[in-house]
GUGU-103302 format. One record per atom (N, C-alpha, C): residue in one letter; z, x, y. Coordinates in pm, whole numbers, padded with zeros to 5 digits, always signed. Layout:
N
AZXY...
This chain:
422
X+00026+00060-00116X-00014-00013+00007X-00009+00077+00114X+00074+00205+00137X+00089+00295+00241X-00069+00376+00253X-00102+00398+00150X-00239+00435+00129X-00347+00368+00206X-00340+00250+00167X-00461+00175+00235X-00414+00157+00404X-00279+00157+00418X-00315+00136+00564X-00305+00280+00650X-00305+00365+00588X-00336+00554+00658X-00498+00517+00651X-00577+00446+00559X-00689+00486+00538X-00748+00341+00660X-00682+00274+00678X-00737+00143+00778X-00698+00255+00926X-00613+00341+00934X-00549+00404+01057X-00621+00492+01096X-00718+00577+00997X-00819+00690+01042X-00927+00623+01082X-00976+00516+01010X-01125+00425+01016X-01075+00402+01144X-00988+00270+01202X-00968+00237+01342X-00985+00401+01417X-00932+00473+01401X-00933+00604+01489X-01066+00641+01490X-01132+00715+01398X-01240+00748+01411X-01348+00637+01467X-01373+00500+01474X-01451+00404+01569X-01422+00398+01697X-01256+00410+01735X-01229+00440+01853X-01293+00583+01938X-01319+00667+01858X-01362+00841+01903X-01501+00812+01919X-01575+00754+01818X-01728+00725+01816X-01771+00655+01938X-01691+00543+01982X-01706+00455+02092X-01667+00524+02215X-01560+00622+02202X-01546+00690+02314X-01657+00800+02409X-01747+00846+02296X-01836+00970+02271X-01921+00871+02334X-01975+00784+02284X-02107+00700+02302X-02104+00702+02468X-02006+00616+02501X-01956+00581+02653X-01970+00674+02759X-01911+00780+02701X-01935+00927+02784X-02068+00985+02782X-02168+00916+02647X-02288+00984+02670X-02376+00886+02749X-02343+00783+02755X-02403+00668+02852X-02388+00699+02961X-02252+00743+03029X-02229+00773+03129X-02291+00866+03209X-02305+00981+03118X-02381+01114+03169X-02534+01108+03172X-02576+01056+03063X-02701+01021+03086X-02760+00954+03187X-02713+00889+03228X-02713+00771+03363X-02717+00818+03507X-02600+00933+03465X-02595+00995+03616X-02719+01066+03621X-02735+01129+03538X-02847+01288+03531X-02987+01162+03538X-02983+01094+03567X-03168+00986+03608X-03179+01045+03749X-03096+01067+03813X-03102+01049+03959X-03190+01210+04019X-03266+01145+04061X-03381+01276+04133X-03315+01334+04244X-03345+01471+04259X-03276+01544+04376X-03403+01563+04447X-03368+01563+04571X-03514+01567+04679X-03501+01686+04775X-03535+01764+04803X-03581+01830+04881X-03622+01836+04989X-03582+01893+05147X-03597+01805+05274X-03677+01946+05345X-03765+01905+05468X-03774+01990+05575X-03763+01913+05723X-03728+01967+05837X-03735+01904+05920X-03871+01906+06006X-03867+01788+06098X-03994+01796+06165X-03922+01885+06310X-03988+01943+06338X-03977+02056+06475X-04072+02026+06546X-04048+02108+06684X-04140+02074+06805X-04105+02238+06849X-04232+02272+06896X-04282+02393+06926X-04423+02435+06935X-04444+02567+06996X-04583+02607+06986X-04643+02602+06843X-04762+02580+06837X-04854+02564+06744X-05013+02657+06757X-05078+02716+06652X-05208+02840+06718X-05266+02795+06592X-05376+02747+06647X-05482+02735+06510X-05595+02805+06492X-05634+02916+06397X-05703+03040+06382X-05802+02988+06276X-05903+03106+06312X-06022+03103+06170X-06007+03245+06128X-05968+03317+06028X-05977+03414+05960X-06108+03490+05899X-06144+03562+05883X-06272+03639+05816X-06236+03773+05837X-06346+03896+05765X-06401+04004+05773X-06484+03981+05811X-06512+04125+05878X-06613+04163+05953X-06675+04349+05966X-06768+04401+06017X-06788+04519+06016X-06819+04551+06181X-06714+04683+06219X-06744+04715+06333X-06884+04808+06368X-06949+04803+06486X-07059+04826+06491X-07075+04885+06643X-07134+04967+06752X-07139+05001+06894X-07223+04875+06926X-07208+04833+07032X-07277+04681+07085X-07423+04704+07091X-07448+04872+07158X-07602+04909+07141X-07608+05038+07065X-07741+05012+06965X-07746+05175+06918X-07924+05183+06946X-07947+05304+06911X-08103+05342+06971X-08143+05418+06775X-08256+05388+06737X-08281+05470+06658X-08411+05560+06711X-08374+05672+06690X-08500+05809+06762X-08526+05841+06634X-08710+05839+06651X-08809+05872+06512X-08882+05945+06561X-09012+06009+06488X-09077+06045+06534X-09215+05966+06556X-09344+06013+06609X-09462+05933+06613X-09563+05991+06546X-09504+06142+06511X-09612+06222+06441X-09547+06274+06337X-09650+06326+06258X-09620+06400+06155X-09615+06547+06168X-09526+06574+06059X-09489+06738+06052X-09356+06784+06025X-09315+06945+06021X-09237+06996+05998X-09093+07014+06091X-08996+06943+06067X-08901+07003+06154X-08851+07139+06188X-08869+07154+06301X-08868+07331+06313X-08691+07371+06403X-08679+07268+06442X-08537+07300+06565X-08450+07168+06528X-08366+07182+06523X-08255+07041+06547X-08134+07118+06637X-08126+07043+06772X-08047+07108+06881X-07900+07003+06909X-07897+06928+06821X-07778+06859+06790X-07727+06817+06662X-07595+06770+06691X-07577+06737+06523X-07461+06594+06597X-07434+06549+06465X-07294+06443+06454X-07208+06432+06595X-07209+06345+06678X-07101+06302+06769X-07128+06396+06890X-07221+06467+06881X-07285+06552+07035X-07320+06412+07145X-07251+06456+07255X-07308+06353+07352X-07442+06409+07367X-07546+06323+07459X-07663+06336+07482X-07697+06267+07624X-07800+06315+07678X-07835+06258+07799X-08000+06205+07766X-08009+06090+07882X-08183+06030+07829X-08245+06166+07849X-08338+06192+07818X-08435+06290+07800X-08388+06447+07741X-08290+06435+07712X-08225+06595+07646X-08329+06609+07539X-08347+06738+07526X-08403+06808+07383X-08320+06775+07249X-08364+06714+07165X-08290+06681+07034X-08329+06766+06934X-08429+06780+06901X-08523+06823+06814X-08658+06867+06809X-08715+06892+06754X-08855+06990+06772X-08949+07016+06646X-09027+06953+06645X-09140+06959+06517X-09202+07070+06568X-09273+07168+06425X-09363+07277+06446X-09483+07243+06516X-09500+07266+06633X-09611+07246+06743X-09782+07304+06693X-09774+07393+06610X-09913+07503+06622X-09998+07436+06557X-09998+07345+06509X-10109+07236+06461X-10141+07168+06590X-10066+07084+06654X-10109+07061+06777X-10173+07124+06886X-10124+07259+06889X-10193+07315+06997X-10330+07351+06956X-10329+07415+06841X-10517+07431+06809X-10559+07298+06813X-10528+07184+06813X-10577+07081+06781X-10631+07070+06966X-10533+07107+07064X-10534+07064+07192X-10662+07164+07242X-10666+07306+07182X-10762+07390+07244X-10918+07328+07197X-10898+07282+07037X-11070+07248+07015X-11092+07121+07122X-11005+07041+07159X-11053+06920+07226X-11145+06990+07395X-11012+07078+07460X-11070+07150+07538X-11144+07207+07557X-11169+07307+07466X-11354+07372+07425X-11462+07224+07402X-11412+07129+07368X-11490+07024+07347X-11570+06972+07463X-11447+06996+07582X-11470+06928+07699X-11548+06995+07788X-11536+07107+07790X-11586+07220+07849X-11765+07212+07802X-11799+07191+07646X-11934+07195+07646X-11984+07113+07639X-11905+06984+07653X-11980+06851+07710X-12020+06867+07862X-11912+06943+07925X-11929+06946+08096X-12076+07044+08113X-12052+07126+08042X-12179+07193+08041X-12334+07170+08026X-12298+07026+07897X-12434+06978+07862X-12445+06857+08009X-12374+06846+08057X-12460+06721+08175X-12482+06833+08290X-12408+06944+08300X-12493+07063+08413X-12657+07037+08377X-12663+07036+08253X-12810+07087+08202X-12880+06951+08238X-12841+06871+08205X-12904+06715+08205X-12930+06702+08388X-12834+06722+08430X-12834+06708+08597X-12955+06796+08629X-12951+06938+08588X-13087+07019+08636X-13181+06976+08625X-13208+06922+08471X-13317+06837+08402X-13365+06724+08499X-13261+06644+08543X-13294+06532+08635X-13359+06594+08753X-13319+06708+08832X-13357+06735+08938X-13504+06783+08931X-13531+06853+08792X-13662+06901+08799X-13772+06787+08757X-13714+06676+08731X-13768+06553+08703X-13804+06478+08847X-13732+06518+08940X-13692+06431+09047X-13843+06498+09120X-13838+06677+09143X-13921+06699+09171X-14084+06672+09089X-14131+06709+08971X-14225+06644+08918X-14276+06512+08991X-14145+06424+09034X-14230+06319+09016X-14247+06324+09185X-14190+06392+09304X-14241+06401+09446X-14370+06475+09430X-14403+06560+09340X-14550+06645+09332X-14647+06539+09269X-14609+06459+09178X-14685+06344+09121X-14724+06218+09221X-14650+06176+09333X-14664+06082+09416X-14769+06172+09528X-14757+06290+09559X-14840+06335+09661X-14996+06348+09655X-14951+06404+09498X-15089+06399+09434X-15217+06261+09442X-15140+06172+09392X-15177+06000+09355X-15232+05993+09498X-15119+06022+09602X-15162+05956+09759X-15307+06038+09823X-15315+06197+09752X-15417+06230+09826X-15538+06196+09753X-15565+06204+09636X-15678+06092+09497X-15705+05967+09608X-15629+05892+09625X-15641+05779+09700X-15693+05782+09799X-15661+05883+09903X-15761+05897+10002X-15896+05966+09995X-15900+06073+09899X-16063+06104+09849X-16145+05969+09818X-16059+05892+09730X-16123+05781+09659X-16190+05654+09795X-16095+05677+09887X-16172+05574+09977X-16270+05661+10076X-16281+05762+10059X-16371+05812+10136X-16471+05856+10027X-16478+05853+09910X-16613+05823+09774X-16640+05997+09774X-16491+06037+09763X-16507+06207+09759X-16464+06233+09604X-16401+06161+09571X-16380+06153+09428X-16414+06022+09372X-16418+06057+09197X-16423+05872+09116X-16282+05825+09096X-16323+05695+09114X-16228+05607+09056X-16103+05703+08936X-16181+05713+08808X-16119+05760+08686X-15984+05906+08719X-16058+05978+08791X-15953+06091+08889X-15836+06020+08955X-15848+05908+09034X-15780+05847+09071X-15661+05780+08998X-15694+05744+08933X-15647+05664+08733X-15559+05767+08660X-15627+05844+08676X-15555+05963+08620X-15395+06014+08663X-15452+06042+08786X-15316+06047+08896X-15219+05942+08902X-15263+05837+08895X-15169+05709+08903X-15062+05704+08746X-15196+05796+08625X-15044+05791+08507X-14994+05904+08501X-14991+06012+08579X-14927+06110+08555X-14801+06059+08664X-14804+06018+08793X-14718+05946+08861X-14636+05854+08771X-14696+05771+08700X-14600+05680+08609X-14490+05752+08509X-14571+05824+08460X-14484+05959+08345X-14403+06049+08442X-14392+06039+08578X-14302+06160+08624X-14157+06005+08668X-14212+05916+08662X-14083+05807+08717X-14034+05819+08587X-14100+05785+08485X-14043+05713+08344X-13941+05853+08340X-13969+05977+08316X-13911+06099+08320X-13783+06108+08401X-13780+06087+08511X-13683+06080+08629X-13616+05966+08551X-13632+05858+08536X-13534+05755+08453X-13464+05826+08343X-13517+05864+08242X-13475+05919+08146X-13358+06028+08146X-13412+06075+08269X-13321+06234+08296X-13179+06175+08344X-13169+06053+08415X-13073+06011+08473X-12992+05953+08381X-13057+05837+08273X-12974+05793+08166X-12884+05906+08097X-12978+06008+08048X-12921+06094+07998X-12784+06153+08096X-12821+06151+08203X-12681+06247+08244X-12574+06158+08255X-12598+06006+08287X-12471+05910+08307X-12427+05916+08125X-12500+05941+08060X-12470+05956+07926X-12337+06081+07858X-12436+06180+07932X-12315+06304+07954X-12188+06264+08027X-12209+06190+08107X-12086+06202+08155X-11971+06109+08112X-12033+05988+08024X-11951+05936+07937X-11908+05983+07843X-11981+06077+07807X-11908+06194+07686X-11801+06276+07713X-11790+06326+07854X-11696+06356+07911X-11600+06281+07954X-11605+06178+07982X-11471+06100+07988X-11379+06076+07851X-11465+06067+07716X-11433+06058+07612X-11388+06192+07559X-11408+06272+07604X-11360+06409+07556X-11265+06424+07676X-11227+06439+07763X-11088+06396+07876X-10971+06334+07790X-11023+06217+07743X-10940+06126+07636X-10853+06192+07556X-10963+06279+07500X-10921+06313+07380X-10819+06431+07410X-10838+06483+07535X-10759+06618+07559X-10631+06569+07565X-10631+06444+07676X-10550+06384+07711X-10429+06330+07599X-10512+06280+07492X-10423+06229+07369X-10367+06341+07280X-10425+06456+07269X-10371+06588+07215X-10285+06667+07283X-10272+06620+07422X-10151+06692+07502X-10029+06614+07481X-10039+06428+07485X-09959+06396+07420X-09893+06420+07280X-09949+06466+07214X-09930+06449+07064X-09853+06576+07049X-09902+06708+07141X-09827+06801+07154X-09692+06810+07261X-09665+06707+07300X-09542+06665+07390X-09464+06607+07295X-09524+06539+07203X-09449+06467+07098X-09352+06524+07006X-09394+06637+06988X-09344+06756+06901X-09219+06745+06950X-09214+06741+07052X-09048+06757+07134X-08984+06628+07097X-08895+06644+07029X-08822+06519+07051X-08703+06464+07128X-08676+06401+07213X-08587+06396+07295X-08488+06240+07313X-08410+06242+07397X-08301+06129+07380X-08351+06050+07468X-08342+05912+07441X-08438+05799+07518X-08313+05712+07581X-08166+05750+07580X-08052+05734+07651X-07979+05775+07663X-07870+05804+07715X-07751+05855+07760X-07598+05805+07642X-07580+05902+07541X-07527+05807+07455X-07438+05905+07375X-07426+05909+07230X-07347+05998+07139X-07421+06006+06992X-07466+06091+06959X-07543+06084+06796X-07419+06004+06690X-07466+05911+06659X-07356+05864+06501X-07397+05904+06397X-07547+05944+06363X-07593+05999+06267X-07724+06082+06274X-07739+06117+06188X-07816+06287+06173X-07917+06202+06017X-08015+06246+06021X-08081+06198+05874X-08161+06307+05831X-08252+06447+05921X-08315+06522+05898X-08199+06658+05915X-08309+06788+05840X-08273+06931+05845X-08375+07011+05881X-08335+07129+05925X-08449+07226+05947X-08541+07211+05822X-08642+07209+05847X-08755+07233+05757X-08805+07128+05666X-08750+07020+05695X-08792+06893+05658X-08906+06795+05716X-09005+06805+05650X-09140+06755+05677X-09122+06579+05699X-09153+06539+05801X-09117+06397+05803X-09288+06363+05829X-09342+06212+05785X-09445+06155+05778X-09445+06029+05851X-09517+06027+05945X-09520+05892+06026X-09634+05817+05996X-09661+05707+05930X-09737+05603+05888X-09703+05495+05994X-09698+05395+05925X-09701+05256+05959X-09553+05243+06015X-09469+05294+05986X-09316+05319+06056X-09287+05403+06080X-09226+05463+06196X-09179+05587+06243X-09083+05609+06156X-09015+05745+06118X-08927+05814+06032X-08798+05810+06119X-08676+05764+06099X-08565+05758+06156X-08500+05904+06085X-08476+05990+06287X-08428+06094+06295X-08276+06118+06317X-08258+06023+06398X-08164+05991+06444X-08099+05866+06484X-07972+05842+06511X-07899+05687+06593X-07840+05748+06616X-07828+05713+06795X-07726+05719+06891X-07669+05618+06943X-07574+05600+06980X-07495+05483+07029X-07488+05512+07177X-07513+05374+07221X-07536+05424+07396X-07373+05409+07451X-07294+05342+07406X-07149+05385+07425X-07046+05310+07360X-06962+05402+07304X-06847+05374+07185X-06715+05305+07242X-06707+05295+07386X-06615+05230+07446X-06631+05076+07451X-06725+05059+07409X-06784+04907+07400X-06826+04869+07200X-06713+04815+07136X-06778+04780+07042X-06752+04657+07001X-06825+04602+06884X-06850+04488+06851X-06828+04457+06660X-06773+04329+06705X-06761+04274+06523X-06813+04197+06457X-06929+04215+06400X-06997+04132+06306X-06901+04065+06190X-06877+03960+06211X-06832+03887+06144X-06891+03751+06052X-06831+03754+05888X-06944+03586+05868X-06827+03482+05847X-06868+03376+05913X-06763+03286+05913X-06828+03150+05812X-06768+03099+05779X-06771+03007+05658X-06813+02873+05747X-06906+02794+05684X-07011+02683+05735X-06856+02565+05724X-06781+02550+05706X-06657+02439+05743X-06585+02531+05854X-06559+02618+05895X-06505+02671+05994X-06607+02654+06102X-06728+02729+06111X-06760+02753+06222X-06810+02673+06336X-06741+02516+06305X-06779+02393+06401X-06675+02429+06485X-06540+02523+06451X-06433+02517+06569X-06456+02669+06669X-06567+02743+06598X-06573+02873+06672X-06647+02857+06790X-06613+02924+06947X-06711+02878+07052X-06696+02949+07113X-06831+02992+07192X-06812+03147+07293X-06709+03082+07395X-06666+03248+07398X-06516+03279+07486X-06387+03292+07463X-06367+03207+07304X-06268+03262+07260X-06201+03361+07211X-06076+03347+07262X-06024+03483+07209X-05972+03524+07057X-05991+03702+07054X-05979+03703+06893X-05874+03803+06876X-05827+03862+06799X-05750+03959+06764X-05853+03999+06607X-05801+04174+06607X-05848+04204+06470X-05759+04336+06449X-05723+04385+06285X-05688+04478+06247X-05752+04580+06189X-05758+04675+06182X-05856+04772+06097X-05746+04869+05980X-05802+04901+05856X-05682+04942+05766X-05648+05115+05813X-05765+05163+05918X-05700+05285+05957X-05595+05285+06071X-05604+05179+06103X-05441+05123+06224X-05376+05027+06196X-05306+04986+06065X-05230+04866+06056X-05177+04838+06140X-05097+04879+06168X-04967+04866+06260X-05050+04830+06438X-05161+04854+06464X-05218+04791+06575X-05288+04689+06564X-05285+04604+06681X-05358+04460+06697X-05460+04471+06801X-05601+04465+06768X-05699+04484+06881X-05715+04375+06914X-05755+04346+07059X-05787+04209+07119X-05939+04207+07122X-05998+04062+07161X-06155+04075+07183X-06190+03960+07220X-06338+03900+07216X-06337+03800+07255X-06471+03744+07211X-06502+03601+07131X-06647+03563+07098X-06739+03579+07168X-06844+03622+07131X-06967+03674+07244X-07095+03590+07205X-07090+03545+07066X-07194+03489+07033X-07182+03453+06893X-07272+03347+06873X-07224+03242+06733X-07379+03198+06705X-07414+03311+06623X-07574+03313+06570X-07597+03179+06501X-07738+03145+06524X-07763+03010+06423X-07795+03020+06291X-07857+03157+06268X-07926+03154+06140X-07816+03174+06085X-07838+03100+05944X-07740+03082+05815X-07789+03214+05698X-07660+03256+05664X-07689+03362+05558X-07655+03289+05424X-07729+03255+05330X-07658+03186+05207X-07657+03293+05086X-07558+03314+05013X-07506+03405+04907X-07433+03342+04759X-07494+03305+04707X-07431+03270+04593X-07378+03122+04611X-07515+03043+04712X-07443+02887+04748X-07352+02846+04854X-07290+02991+04907X-07177+02991+05025X-07255+03009+05145X-07240+02944+05213X-07326+02944+05360X-07224+02982+05460X-07249+03061+05543X-07196+03172+05623X-07269+03198+05734X-07214+03227+05906X-07303+03222+05985X-07217+03327+06055X-07286+03425+06090X-07253+03577+06165X-07173+03580+06367X-07088+03563+06351X-07037+03521+06489X-06976+03700+06555X-07009+03725+06687X-07003+03866+06723X-06882+03835+06805X-06785+03942+06790X-06704+03963+06869X-06693+04051+06956X-06642+04107+07031X-06673+04210+07115X-06536+04272+07172X-06489+04389+07146X-06358+04435+07188X-06422+04582+07259X-06288+04616+07339X-06322+04710+07408X-06256+04824+07313X-06269+04959+07324X-06248+05067+07292X-06211+05171+07382X-06176+05191+07495X-06134+05335+07586X-06110+05426+07505X-06005+05409+07409X-05921+05551+07375X-06035+05595+07258X-06176+05500+07211X-06233+05555+07109X-06185+05575+06979X-06065+05476+06914X-05965+05520+06814X-06080+05424+06694X-06170+05314+06751X-06230+05254+06655X-06369+05292+06606X-06422+05328+06500X-06532+05385+06484X-06636+05331+06406X-06779+05334+06443X-06840+05256+06355X-06849+05231+06213X-06865+05107+06174X-06835+05095+05992X-06706+05043+05960X-06622+05077+06022X-06459+05020+06021X-06497+04871+05954X-06424+04850+05875X-06378+04714+05813X-06276+04645+05909X-06322+04548+05972X-06198+04458+06028X-06142+04301+05985X-06038+04303+06018X-05993+04179+05966X-05974+04081+06076X-06031+03980+06139X-06068+03945+06199X-06008+03767+06180X-05914+03763+06335X-05837+03628+06362X-05915+03552+06511X-06000+03413+06507X-06022+03387+06587X-05953+03259+06607X-05899+03251+06803X-05789+03147+06782X-05904+03048+06852X-05876+02925+06746X-05985+02825+06812X-05903+02682+06895X-05772+02724+06874X-05674+02594+06975X-05558+02659+06998X-05488+02623+07072X-05335+02656+07079X-05254+02588+07205X-05148+02518+07143X-05076+02446+07185X-04949+02502+07202X-04878+02464+07313X-04771+02553+07365X-04627+02429+07300X-04631+02294+07284X-04558+02248+07253X-04588+02134+07182X-04570+02099+07069X-04602+01963+06971X-04497+01950+06858X-04486+01831+06821X-04402+01779+06683X-04503+01860+06570X-04468+01923+06529X-04516+02027+06368X-04447+01955+06257X-04506+01976+06164X-04458+01970+05994X-04516+02074+05927X-04436+02154+05807X-04497+02199+05712X-04571+02125+05636X-04701+02237+05597X-04807+02148+05522X-04749+02091+05405X-04648+02142+05336X-04617+02104+05200X-04572+01967+05238X-04511+01901+05332X-04435+01803+05361X-04587+01733+05345X-04699+01688+05349X-04824+01610+05359X-04914+01610+05202X-04830+01731+05128X-04874+01716+05013X-04783+01668+04887X-04675+01619+04975X-04570+01573+04856X-04597+01388+04849X-04569+01365+04720X-04594+01213+04643X-04509+01226+04582X-04398+01112+04599X-04298+01071+04466X-04382+01058+04316X-04323+01123+04230X-04396+01107+04063X-04364+00947+04025X-04274+00900+04063X-04230+00779+03988X-04243+00671+04114X-04361+00547+04116X-04346+00504+04235X-04289+00348+04216X-04233+00310+04099X-04171+00257+04131X-04041+00233+04217X-03981+00393+04235X-03865+00398+04326X-03892+00423+04468X-04028+00399+04510X-04041+00410+04635X-04082+00290+04708X-04033+00281+04808X-04068+00163+04871X-04204+00170+04949X-04255+00031+04909X-04411-00022+04895X-04480-00022+05062X-04343-00101+05129X-04412-00096+05236X-04330-00038+05353X-04416+00040+05436X-04357+00148+05546X-04248+00039+05692X-04214+00097+05777X-04189+00008+05860X-04283-00052+05940X-04258-00144+06010X-04348-00262+06041X-04445-00310+05986X-04441-00289+05859X-04506-00392+05739X-04631-00360+05705X-04689-00184+05745X-04803-00166+05737X-04830-00075+05558X-04829-00096+05486X-04862-00059+05354X-04881+00104+05369X-04793+00140+05253X-04807+00319+05265X-04940+00381+05223X-05011+00470+05340X-05091+00527+05285X-05247+00425+05333X-05252+00307+05345X-05314+00184+05368X-05428+00232+05460X-05533+00106+05424X-05593+00107+05540X-05546+00106+05710X-05460+00022+05702X-05394-00027+05820X-05311+00061+05896X-05270+00166+05824X-05201+00266+05883X-05303+00383+06018X-05215+00440+06083X-05275+00501+06226X-05352+00627+06129X-05454+00636+06190X-05591+00759+06174X-05684+00763+06188X-05747+00851+06263X-05891+00819+06271X-05984+00824+06222X-06123+00748+06266X-06221+00694+06190X-06286+00811+06098X-06335+00777+05973X-06357+00907+05893X-06256+01015+05851X-06138+01034+05901X-06070+01118+05842X-05971+00993+05734X-05922+01072+05617X-05842+01044+05544X-05663+00984+05599X-05634+00866+05590X-05491+00877+05646X-05396+00976+05567X-05294+01035+05678X-05181+01102+05626X-05066+01035+05619X-04942+01096+05555X-04875+01005+05584X-04714+01168+05537X-04608+01079+05542X-04468+01170+05499X-04375+01063+05486X-04314+01170+05352X-04195+01026+05300X-04083+01102+05350X-03962+01010+05362X-03886+01015+05363X-03791+00894+05320X-03635+00908+05326X-03563+00835+05228X-03506+00702+05299X-03477+00563+05306X-03463+00444+05333X-03337+00441+05315X-03258+00334+05391X-03135+00288+05368X-03070+00271+05207X-03152+00228+05173X-03135+00229+04985X-03133+00383+04944X-03180+00454+04950X-03207+00621+04903X-03323+00650+04862X-03427+00528+04892X-03523+00550+04832X-03673+00607+04903X-03784+00671+04841X-03857+00726+04941X-03950+00577+05013X-03972+00616+05135X-04072+00506+05168X-04152+00617+05262X-04283+00587+05274X-04404+00632+05329X-04432+00581+05466X-04440+00722+05562X-04436+00681+05721X-04576+00742+05758X-04693+00615+05768X-04825+00697+05791X-04800+00767+05957X-04852+00867+05952X-04902+00966+06082X-05047+00995+06096X-05049+01058+06215X-05216+01133+06242X-05158+01255+06250X-05241+01319+06219X-05246+01495+06281X-05352+01547+06319X-05287+01674+06347X-05396+01754+06469X-05441+01873+06428X-05402+01979+06490X-05461+02129+06481X-05345+02153+06355X-05379+02265+06260X-05289+02371+06147X-05313+02456+06204X-05223+02555+06161X-05212+02718+06133X-05257+02772+05988X-05249+02650+05898X-05219+02710+05776X-05119+02667+05723X-04950+02674+05776X-04821+02694+05767X-04802+02590+05807X-04828+02526+05930X-04733+02382+06007X-04865+02328+06048X-04841+02164+06051X-04967+02079+06074X-04921+02010+06204X-04999+01969+06356X-04923+01887+06401X-04939+01740+06403X-04851+01639+06453X-04796+01536+06439X-04871+01486+06592X-04940+01398+06603X-05019+01345+06691X-04932+01189+06704X-04938+01096+06602X-04893+00978+06641X-04801+00951+06495X-04738+00882+06484X-04656+00806+06378X-04509+00774+06400X-04439+00735+06318X-04319+00677+06349X-04205+00771+06331X-04216+00892+06371X-04133+01073+06341X-04068+01104+06478X-03994+01180+06432X-03950+01250+06608X-03855+01386+06521X-03849+01443+06611X-03772+01619+06615X-03663+01600+06553X-03642+01694+06451X-03502+01671+06378X-03496+01577+06285X-03602+01509+06243X-03593+01390+06157X-03661+01518+05960X-03557+01460+05907X-03577+01522+05796X-03653+01416+05662X-03803+01518+05644X-03873+01458+05567X-03832+01535+05441X-03939+01446+05300X-03925+01499+05185X-04023+01617+05185X-03988+01716+05105X-04121+01831+05122X-04097+01839+04947X-04014+01821+04860X-04043+01820+04743X-03906+01773+04642X-03916+01722+04519X-03810+01688+04455X-03802+01742+04270X-03681+01724+04258X-03628+01781+04108X-03598+01715+04035X-03693+01677+03922X-03675+01609+03839X-03566+01596+03727X-03469+01510+03667X-03392+01556+03602X-03465+01592+03440X-03397+01668+03355X-03399+01679+03237X-03419+01520+03144X-03518+01499+03075X-03522+01406+02989X-03433+01389+02869X-03323+01302+02837X-03261+01299+02724X-03310+01337+02599X-03224+01386+02495X-03257+01363+02350X-03220+01200+02305X-03308+01102+02269X-03298+00976+02214X-03171+01008+02102X-03094+00902+02148X-02964+00910+02045X-02993+00856+01909X-02922+00903+01824X-03023+00840+01685X-02866+00765+01587X-02745+00759+01665X-02649+00674+01631X-02562+00791+01564X-02449+00757+01548X-02314+00821+01503X-02353+00850+01366X-02356+00960+01342X-02361+01000+01201X-02206+01044+01131X-02235+00942+00977X-02069+00867+00953X-02047+01023+00825X-02135+01104+00820X-02114+01236+00699X-02181+01349+00754
């Protein structure tokens, strides 16, 4: 009898223990389902929107110095980084071939001039013969009128006169032709002098030699395109960055906007510049469309060198004091819609078409906790962004207001399988 009471007591105690354990499990499981939210504060302050890209530094103006004639480089008088003046001799091509060519053309000119003198002498002789034939014809015409000679004699004199006239005209034509040949020979001499002068390569501008492409003894061949000998930068104190801007950002870039950039050689220094040109010609590489934007910069201390890679930041908009919120706030959305308030203050569905927002721009919203502790959507209008924070131009938000930036979901408890009795 006593054993039965003892078993009944232990059974009741076990049932009570199991019930207490189950109640504790239910209590802690229910409390563990509460979502923990992370908050960010709506702030007021300055905001700057910018476009970032990479580009290459180049002088604003460079001149390629080439050769219009072919020949062997005999002498080079400048080197890299040499300052030059306009008209300064920088290299010389072997002039011997062009000197002999000039002598040949000068000799041809003298021979042609001598031929002209011979033609003029023949023309003078033809004039003398014409005068003699004219006198003979006049005399025989007079004798014929007195019947001293026959008409045949006068006709013969007439024929001689006509031949003399033709000879004069022929010699005059030959003189003019020889004089034209003299003009051609003079032009050839002038061309030979120009070619001889082109053996001296001179700088067309004031500047600095930034590239030298030839060495003494090297042969250059000028054909359809002049070979490049030197590259001269007019002024290294004025540089420009040729940067490629994506088509999604080029609409925000305009001439006159301020820009700054850094180079790997001087990572701690920031250089200032200005947008000077937005080129309309597009560049397509692997279906990516970019546009070239030219940013000018001062280089008075000559620290910037041509060819350096510049990391450019173009300021497209700047405001001194705006309401702003972190971009992560705009990306937040409750995982469980059943716990979120469906209607925002004022009776507008959260994220619906009735919320504020510009036409063609998707509506934006932030989330905050209502009086019941549930997330509620607040429609807003957004403005400029710097990639970290975004301007709020309209909406039921204020400075210092806490909005949800993230949530930590509780771990899902294991499904209870009931008490084990053994």
